[in-house]
LOLOBA-477627 format. One line per 10 residues: number of its first residue (from 1); their letters; for each residue x negated, y, z of N, C-alpha, C. Coordinates in Angstrom, 1 decimal. Example, Ala and Ser with C-alpha at 12.3 -4.5 7.8 and 13.67 -1.06 7.14 Angstrom:
// LOLOBA-477627
1 = AS = -13.2/-5.7/7.8/-12.3/-4.5/7.8/-13.2/-3.3/7.8  -12.8/-2.2/7.1/-13.7/-1.1/7.1/-12.9/0.0/7.9
// end
This chain:
// LOLOBA-477627
1 = MIEHPVYLLL = -73.7/-37.2/-0.5/-73.9/-36.0/-1.7/-72.0/-35.6/-1.0  -71.3/-35.8/-1.1/-70.2/-35.0/-0.8/-70.1/-35.1/1.0  -70.1/-33.9/1.7/-70.5/-33.6/2.8/-69.1/-33.8/4.0  -68.2/-33.1/3.4/-66.8/-32.9/3.4/-65.9/-33.8/3.3  -65.2/-34.8/3.8/-63.7/-35.7/3.6/-63.6/-34.7/2.6  -62.9/-33.9/2.9/-61.6/-32.7/2.2/-62.0/-32.5/0.9  -63.6/-32.3/0.7/-63.9/-31.7/-0.9/-63.6/-33.2/-1.3  -63.8/-34.5/-0.8/-63.7/-35.6/-1.6/-62.1/-35.6/-2.2  -61.1/-35.2/-1.1/-60.0/-35.8/-1.2/-59.5/-34.3/-2.2  -59.6/-33.3/-1.9/-59.5/-32.5/-3.1/-60.1/-32.8/-4.6
11 = LTLLAVTALA = -61.2/-33.4/-4.5/-61.1/-34.0/-6.3/-61.0/-35.3/-6.6  -60.2/-35.8/-5.6/-59.7/-37.1/-5.6/-58.3/-37.0/-6.1  -57.9/-35.7/-5.6/-56.4/-34.7/-6.0/-56.3/-34.3/-7.9  -57.2/-33.5/-7.6/-57.6/-32.9/-8.3/-57.7/-34.4/-10.1  -58.0/-35.2/-10.3/-58.4/-36.3/-10.8/-57.4/-36.5/-10.9  -56.6/-37.3/-10.0/-54.7/-37.5/-9.9/-54.2/-37.2/-10.7  -54.2/-35.7/-9.8/-53.4/-34.8/-10.9/-54.0/-34.4/-12.8  -54.8/-34.1/-12.7/-55.1/-34.3/-14.7/-54.5/-35.8/-15.3  -55.0/-37.0/-14.3/-54.9/-37.7/-15.5/-53.2/-38.3/-15.2  -52.5/-37.4/-14.4/-50.8/-37.5/-14.5/-50.8/-36.7/-15.6
21 = MVRLRNTLAV = -50.8/-35.8/-15.8/-50.9/-34.3/-16.9/-51.5/-35.4/-18.4  -51.8/-36.2/-18.5/-52.3/-36.5/-19.5/-51.2/-37.5/-20.3  -50.8/-38.4/-19.5/-50.3/-39.6/-19.6/-48.4/-39.0/-19.3  -48.4/-38.1/-18.8/-46.3/-37.2/-19.0/-46.4/-37.3/-20.2  -45.1/-37.1/-20.7/-44.3/-36.7/-22.1/-43.7/-35.1/-21.6  -43.3/-35.4/-20.5/-42.2/-34.6/-19.2/-42.8/-33.2/-19.6  -42.5/-32.0/-20.7/-43.3/-30.8/-20.5/-43.2/-30.0/-19.1  -41.7/-30.4/-18.6/-42.0/-29.5/-17.5/-42.5/-30.2/-16.4  -42.3/-31.3/-16.4/-43.6/-32.0/-15.1/-44.5/-31.8/-15.3  -45.2/-31.9/-16.7/-47.3/-31.2/-17.0/-46.9/-29.9/-16.7
31 = IMLSGIYSLL = -45.7/-29.0/-16.3/-46.0/-27.4/-16.1/-46.1/-27.5/-14.6  -45.6/-28.2/-14.0/-45.6/-28.6/-12.4/-47.0/-28.8/-12.1  -47.0/-29.7/-13.0/-48.4/-30.5/-12.6/-49.9/-29.4/-12.8  -49.5/-28.6/-13.7/-50.6/-27.6/-13.9/-50.2/-26.7/-13.0  -49.3/-26.4/-12.5/-49.7/-25.2/-11.2/-49.9/-25.7/-10.0  -49.4/-27.0/-9.8/-50.3/-28.1/-8.6/-51.7/-28.2/-8.5  -52.5/-28.2/-10.1/-53.3/-28.2/-10.2/-54.5/-27.3/-9.5  -53.8/-25.9/-10.3/-54.7/-24.6/-9.9/-54.4/-24.4/-8.3  -53.1/-24.9/-7.9/-53.2/-25.3/-6.1/-54.7/-25.7/-5.5  -55.0/-26.6/-6.1/-55.7/-27.3/-5.5/-57.0/-26.7/-5.7
41 = VAGLFVMMDA = -57.3/-26.3/-7.5/-58.3/-25.5/-7.4/-59.0/-24.1/-6.3  -57.2/-24.0/-6.0/-57.2/-22.6/-4.9/-58.2/-22.9/-3.7  -57.7/-24.3/-3.1/-57.9/-24.8/-1.7/-59.6/-25.1/-2.2  -59.9/-25.6/-3.3/-61.3/-26.2/-3.2/-62.6/-24.6/-3.6  -62.1/-23.7/-3.5/-62.1/-22.6/-3.7/-62.7/-21.9/-2.1  -61.2/-21.9/-1.4/-61.3/-21.6/-0.3/-62.2/-22.3/0.4  -62.3/-23.5/0.0/-63.6/-24.5/1.2/-64.8/-24.0/0.5  -65.2/-23.8/-0.5/-66.5/-23.3/-0.5/-67.0/-21.7/-0.5  -65.5/-21.0/0.3/-66.0/-19.3/0.9/-65.8/-18.3/-0.4  -64.6/-18.8/-1.0/-64.7/-17.7/-2.3/-63.3/-17.3/-2.2
51 = VDVAFTEAAV = -63.1/-17.0/-0.9/-61.3/-16.9/-1.6/-60.9/-15.5/-1.8  -62.1/-14.7/-2.6/-61.5/-13.9/-3.9/-61.0/-14.7/-5.1  -61.8/-15.5/-5.6/-61.5/-16.4/-6.2/-61.1/-17.3/-6.3  -60.0/-17.6/-5.1/-59.1/-18.8/-4.7/-57.8/-17.8/-4.5  -57.9/-16.5/-4.6/-56.8/-15.9/-4.7/-56.3/-15.5/-5.9  -57.2/-14.8/-6.7/-56.8/-15.1/-8.0/-56.5/-16.2/-9.1  -57.3/-17.1/-8.2/-56.5/-18.8/-9.1/-55.3/-18.9/-8.4  -55.0/-18.9/-7.8/-53.8/-19.2/-6.8/-52.0/-17.9/-7.7  -52.5/-16.8/-7.6/-51.7/-15.7/-8.1/-51.8/-16.1/-9.5  -52.3/-16.1/-10.7/-52.7/-16.4/-12.1/-52.1/-17.7/-12.0
61 = GAGISTVLMV = -53.4/-18.5/-11.5/-53.2/-20.2/-12.3/-51.8/-21.0/-11.9  -51.7/-20.7/-10.7/-50.4/-21.4/-9.9/-49.0/-20.6/-10.3  -49.0/-19.3/-10.1/-47.9/-18.2/-9.8/-47.6/-18.0/-11.5  -48.5/-17.0/-12.0/-47.8/-16.5/-13.1/-48.2/-17.3/-14.2  -49.1/-18.1/-14.7/-49.2/-18.8/-15.6/-48.0/-20.2/-15.4  -48.0/-20.3/-14.6/-46.3/-21.5/-14.2/-45.2/-20.7/-14.5  -44.9/-19.7/-14.4/-43.6/-18.9/-14.5/-43.7/-18.7/-16.1  -45.0/-18.2/-17.1/-45.1/-18.1/-18.2/-44.8/-19.1/-19.2  -45.0/-20.3/-18.0/-44.8/-22.0/-19.3/-43.4/-21.7/-19.2  -42.6/-21.9/-17.6/-41.2/-22.5/-17.8/-40.6/-21.3/-18.8
71 = ATLALTTRES = -40.8/-20.0/-18.7/-40.2/-19.0/-19.5/-40.3/-20.1/-21.2  -41.3/-20.5/-21.4/-41.9/-20.6/-22.8/-40.9/-21.7/-23.1  -41.0/-22.5/-22.1/-40.2/-23.7/-22.2/-38.6/-23.7/-22.1  -38.0/-22.6/-21.9/-36.7/-22.4/-22.3/-36.2/-22.5/-23.3  -37.4/-21.8/-24.7/-37.2/-21.6/-25.9/-37.5/-22.5/-26.7  -38.3/-23.7/-26.2/-38.5/-24.9/-26.6/-37.9/-26.4/-26.1  -38.1/-27.8/-26.6/-38.0/-29.1/-26.0/-38.5/-28.9/-24.9  -37.7/-30.1/-24.4/-38.6/-30.4/-23.1/-39.1/-31.9/-23.5  -39.0/-32.8/-23.8/-39.8/-34.0/-24.1/-40.9/-33.3/-25.3  -42.7/-33.3/-25.2/-43.6/-33.5/-26.4/-43.5/-34.6/-27.3
81 = RIPTHRPLLP = -43.8/-34.0/-28.5/-43.6/-35.1/-29.2/-44.9/-35.9/-29.7  -44.9/-37.7/-29.9/-46.1/-38.3/-30.2/-46.6/-38.1/-31.1  -48.2/-37.8/-31.2/-48.7/-37.9/-32.0/-48.4/-38.9/-33.2  -48.3/-38.9/-34.6/-48.2/-40.1/-35.6/-50.0/-40.5/-35.9  -51.1/-39.7/-35.4/-52.2/-40.2/-35.7/-53.1/-40.1/-34.2  -54.4/-40.7/-34.1/-55.1/-40.7/-32.9/-55.7/-39.5/-33.1  -55.9/-38.5/-32.4/-56.3/-37.4/-31.7/-57.7/-37.5/-31.6  -58.8/-38.2/-32.2/-60.0/-38.2/-32.2/-60.8/-37.0/-32.2  -60.8/-36.3/-32.9/-61.7/-35.3/-33.6/-61.7/-34.4/-31.7  -60.0/-33.6/-31.6/-60.0/-32.9/-30.4/-60.8/-33.9/-29.5
91 = LAVVMLTGGA = -60.9/-35.1/-28.9/-61.6/-35.6/-28.3/-62.9/-35.7/-28.1  -63.3/-36.3/-29.3/-65.1/-36.0/-29.8/-65.3/-34.5/-29.5  -64.3/-33.7/-29.5/-65.1/-32.0/-29.1/-65.1/-32.2/-27.6  -63.9/-32.7/-27.0/-64.0/-32.8/-25.6/-65.4/-33.0/-24.7  -65.1/-34.7/-25.2/-66.4/-35.4/-24.6/-67.6/-34.2/-24.8  -68.0/-33.7/-26.2/-69.5/-32.9/-26.1/-69.4/-32.2/-25.8  -68.1/-31.1/-25.5/-68.5/-30.0/-24.6/-68.5/-30.5/-22.7  -67.8/-31.2/-22.4/-68.4/-31.7/-20.9/-69.6/-31.9/-21.0  -70.1/-32.7/-22.0/-71.3/-33.2/-21.8/-72.1/-32.2/-21.2  -72.0/-31.5/-22.6/-72.9/-30.6/-22.6/-72.8/-29.4/-21.2
101 = LIWGTLDMPH = -71.9/-28.9/-21.1/-71.7/-28.4/-19.6/-71.9/-29.2/-18.5  -71.7/-30.3/-18.2/-72.4/-31.3/-17.0/-74.3/-31.5/-17.2  -74.3/-31.5/-18.4/-76.0/-31.4/-19.0/-76.6/-29.9/-18.4  -76.2/-28.8/-19.3/-76.4/-27.6/-18.3/-76.1/-27.3/-16.6  -75.5/-27.7/-15.8/-75.7/-27.7/-14.8/-76.6/-28.9/-13.6  -77.0/-29.7/-14.4/-78.3/-30.8/-13.8/-79.4/-29.8/-13.2  -79.7/-29.1/-13.1/-80.9/-28.2/-12.8/-80.1/-27.3/-11.9  -79.3/-26.9/-11.7/-78.9/-26.1/-10.7/-79.2/-26.1/-9.3  -79.4/-26.0/-8.3/-79.9/-26.0/-6.9/-78.4/-25.8/-6.2  -78.8/-27.2/-5.2/-76.8/-27.9/-4.1/-76.5/-26.5/-3.7
111 = YGDPEAPVHQ = -74.9/-26.4/-3.6/-74.2/-25.6/-2.7/-75.2/-25.3/-1.5  -74.8/-24.5/-1.3/-75.5/-23.9/-0.5/-77.4/-24.0/0.0  -77.9/-24.3/-1.2/-79.3/-24.1/-0.7/-80.0/-23.3/-0.3  -80.5/-22.9/1.1/-81.6/-21.6/1.2/-82.4/-21.4/0.6  -83.0/-22.0/-0.1/-84.1/-22.1/-0.9/-83.5/-21.4/-2.6  -82.7/-21.9/-3.4/-81.8/-21.4/-4.4/-82.7/-19.5/-4.8  -82.7/-19.8/-5.6/-82.9/-18.0/-6.0/-82.1/-17.0/-5.6  -80.4/-17.0/-5.7/-79.8/-16.3/-5.3/-79.6/-15.9/-3.9  -80.3/-16.9/-3.0/-80.9/-15.8/-1.4/-81.9/-16.0/-1.3  -82.8/-16.0/-2.1/-84.2/-15.4/-2.3/-84.2/-13.8/-2.3
121 = HVGIRYLNSY = -83.0/-13.8/-3.1/-83.5/-12.7/-4.1/-82.2/-11.3/-3.4  -80.7/-11.3/-3.9/-79.9/-11.1/-4.0/-79.3/-10.7/-2.5  -79.1/-11.9/-1.9/-78.4/-12.6/-0.5/-78.7/-11.4/0.3  -79.9/-10.9/0.4/-81.1/-10.5/1.4/-80.4/-9.1/1.3  -80.2/-8.5/0.2/-80.1/-7.5/-0.1/-78.3/-7.4/0.4  -77.6/-8.3/-0.2/-76.1/-8.1/0.5/-75.8/-8.0/2.1  -76.5/-8.8/2.1/-76.4/-9.4/4.3/-77.1/-7.5/4.6  -77.9/-7.0/4.1/-78.7/-5.5/4.9/-77.7/-4.6/3.8  -76.8/-5.1/3.5/-76.0/-3.5/2.9/-75.2/-2.5/3.9  -75.6/-3.0/4.9/-74.9/-1.6/6.0/-75.6/-0.5/5.5
131 = DEIGVPNVVT = -77.0/-0.6/5.6/-77.8/0.4/5.7/-77.3/1.2/4.0  -77.4/1.4/3.3/-77.1/1.3/2.1/-75.4/1.5/1.9  -74.6/1.6/2.4/-73.2/1.4/1.9/-72.3/1.7/3.0  -72.8/1.6/4.3/-72.1/1.8/5.6/-71.1/1.0/5.7  -70.7/-0.2/4.8/-69.3/-1.1/5.8/-69.7/-1.6/6.4  -69.5/-2.3/7.9/-69.8/-3.4/7.8/-69.5/-5.1/8.0  -68.8/-5.1/7.2/-68.3/-6.7/6.5/-69.0/-6.8/5.4  -69.7/-7.7/5.3/-70.6/-7.9/4.4/-69.7/-8.1/2.9  -68.6/-9.4/3.0/-67.5/-9.8/1.9/-67.1/-8.1/1.6  -66.5/-7.3/2.6/-65.9/-6.2/1.7/-66.9/-5.3/1.0
141 = SVLASYRGFD = -68.1/-5.4/1.4/-68.9/-4.6/0.9/-69.3/-5.2/-0.4  -69.5/-5.9/-0.8/-69.8/-6.8/-2.0/-68.5/-6.4/-2.8  -67.6/-6.7/-2.7/-66.7/-6.3/-3.4/-66.0/-5.1/-4.0  -66.3/-4.5/-2.6/-65.8/-3.0/-3.1/-66.8/-1.9/-3.6  -68.6/-2.4/-3.7/-69.5/-1.4/-4.3/-69.7/-2.2/-5.0  -70.8/-3.6/-5.0/-71.4/-4.0/-5.8/-70.8/-5.1/-6.9  -69.7/-5.0/-6.9/-68.6/-6.0/-7.8/-67.2/-4.9/-7.4  -67.5/-3.9/-7.8/-66.9/-3.1/-7.8/-65.7/-3.2/-9.0  -66.6/-2.8/-10.3/-65.9/-2.8/-11.2/-64.9/-4.4/-11.6  -66.1/-5.3/-11.3/-65.2/-7.0/-11.3/-64.4/-6.9/-10.7
151 = TLGETAVVFT = -64.1/-6.4/-9.4/-63.2/-6.8/-8.6/-62.2/-5.9/-9.7  -62.1/-4.2/-9.8/-61.2/-3.7/-10.7/-60.4/-5.1/-12.0  -61.5/-5.2/-12.3/-61.0/-6.0/-13.6/-59.9/-7.3/-13.3  -60.1/-7.8/-11.8/-59.8/-9.0/-11.4/-58.1/-8.7/-11.3  -58.0/-7.0/-10.5/-57.0/-6.5/-10.4/-55.9/-6.4/-11.7  -56.6/-5.9/-12.6/-56.1/-5.7/-13.3/-55.7/-6.8/-14.5  -56.4/-7.7/-14.2/-55.7/-8.8/-15.2/-54.6/-9.5/-14.3  -54.7/-9.5/-12.7/-53.2/-10.0/-12.0/-52.1/-9.3/-12.1  -52.3/-7.6/-12.4/-51.6/-7.2/-12.4/-50.9/-7.1/-14.1  -51.5/-7.0/-14.9/-50.9/-7.5/-16.5/-50.3/-8.3/-16.3
161 = AAVGVLIILR = -50.8/-9.0/-16.0/-49.8/-10.8/-16.2/-48.6/-10.9/-15.7  -48.4/-10.0/-14.5/-47.1/-9.3/-13.6/-46.4/-9.0/-14.2  -47.2/-8.4/-15.1/-45.8/-7.4/-15.4/-45.7/-7.5/-17.2  -46.7/-8.8/-17.6/-46.2/-9.3/-19.0/-45.0/-10.7/-18.3  -44.9/-10.9/-17.4/-43.7/-12.1/-16.6/-42.6/-11.2/-16.8  -42.7/-10.2/-16.0/-41.7/-9.5/-15.5/-40.9/-8.6/-17.1  -41.7/-8.7/-18.5/-41.0/-8.4/-19.7/-40.4/-9.8/-19.8  -41.3/-10.8/-20.0/-40.6/-12.4/-20.5/-39.5/-12.7/-19.9  -39.6/-11.9/-18.5/-38.1/-12.8/-17.8/-36.6/-11.9/-18.1  -37.3/-10.3/-17.8/-36.5/-9.4/-18.4/-35.3/-9.2/-20.1
171 = GWQRRRRRRQ = -36.5/-9.6/-21.1/-36.2/-10.2/-22.3/-34.9/-11.4/-22.7  -36.1/-12.0/-21.7/-34.8/-13.8/-21.5/-33.7/-13.3/-20.9  -33.6/-12.4/-19.8/-32.2/-12.5/-19.3/-31.0/-11.7/-20.6  -31.7/-10.6/-20.9/-30.8/-9.6/-21.6/-30.3/-10.9/-22.8  -31.5/-11.9/-23.5/-31.1/-12.8/-24.1/-29.6/-13.6/-23.9  -29.8/-13.9/-22.9/-28.9/-14.8/-21.9/-27.5/-14.6/-22.0  -27.8/-12.7/-21.2/-26.3/-12.0/-21.3/-26.4/-11.9/-22.9  -26.6/-11.6/-23.7/-25.8/-11.5/-25.2/-25.2/-12.7/-25.4  -26.1/-13.5/-25.7/-25.6/-15.2/-25.6/-23.8/-15.2/-24.8  -24.0/-14.9/-23.8/-22.4/-15.4/-23.0/-21.9/-14.3/-23.1
181 = AVRERT = -21.8/-13.2/-23.8/-20.8/-11.9/-24.6/-20.8/-12.6/-25.5  -20.7/-13.2/-26.6/-21.0/-13.4/-28.0/-20.0/-15.3/-27.4  -20.1/-15.9/-26.4/-19.4/-17.0/-25.8/-18.0/-16.4/-25.4  -18.2/-15.3/-24.6/-16.8/-15.0/-23.9/-16.0/-14.0/-25.4  -16.5/-13.7/-26.2/-15.3/-12.8/-27.8/-14.9/-14.3/-28.5  -15.4/-15.7/-28.7/-14.9/-16.5/-29.1/-13.9/-17.3/-28.2
// end
């Protein structure tokens, strides 16, 4: 089923990290574990030769999201409250959604299957893209031409997230300076 032991290791680490996030009550630890989870997912994407997706996951999932959550944590408490009731409805919704997603992927071809429809139609055109576009690197030709708008969208998302983080951190820094100035006056 899983050919490479690194896949098994990454999937095991993903499961352990997810379980640890569910069990912990310390919000800062959960935020750090979510950053680790994103880095593990990025590593999994690299193993599957999806380096552009791995880069976006590492930048947005592990980098920017972690900074945003830590900045938000500065405005809230560190410990999460224990719910007074059992959250059965959210659990049922998650289980139903997860089951539907797994059921929807059962008829997909195996990863790297040469008989998969994508390799019969689109892949051939991409591999012969030098004649059409003139770029010798297949990955660059796909990202820059066929998926140009998608790449532009990913770049815009990363840029917007980075600007948002900088704005939040700047506001946080200003608020800290004001509090410090008030303390010095009194």
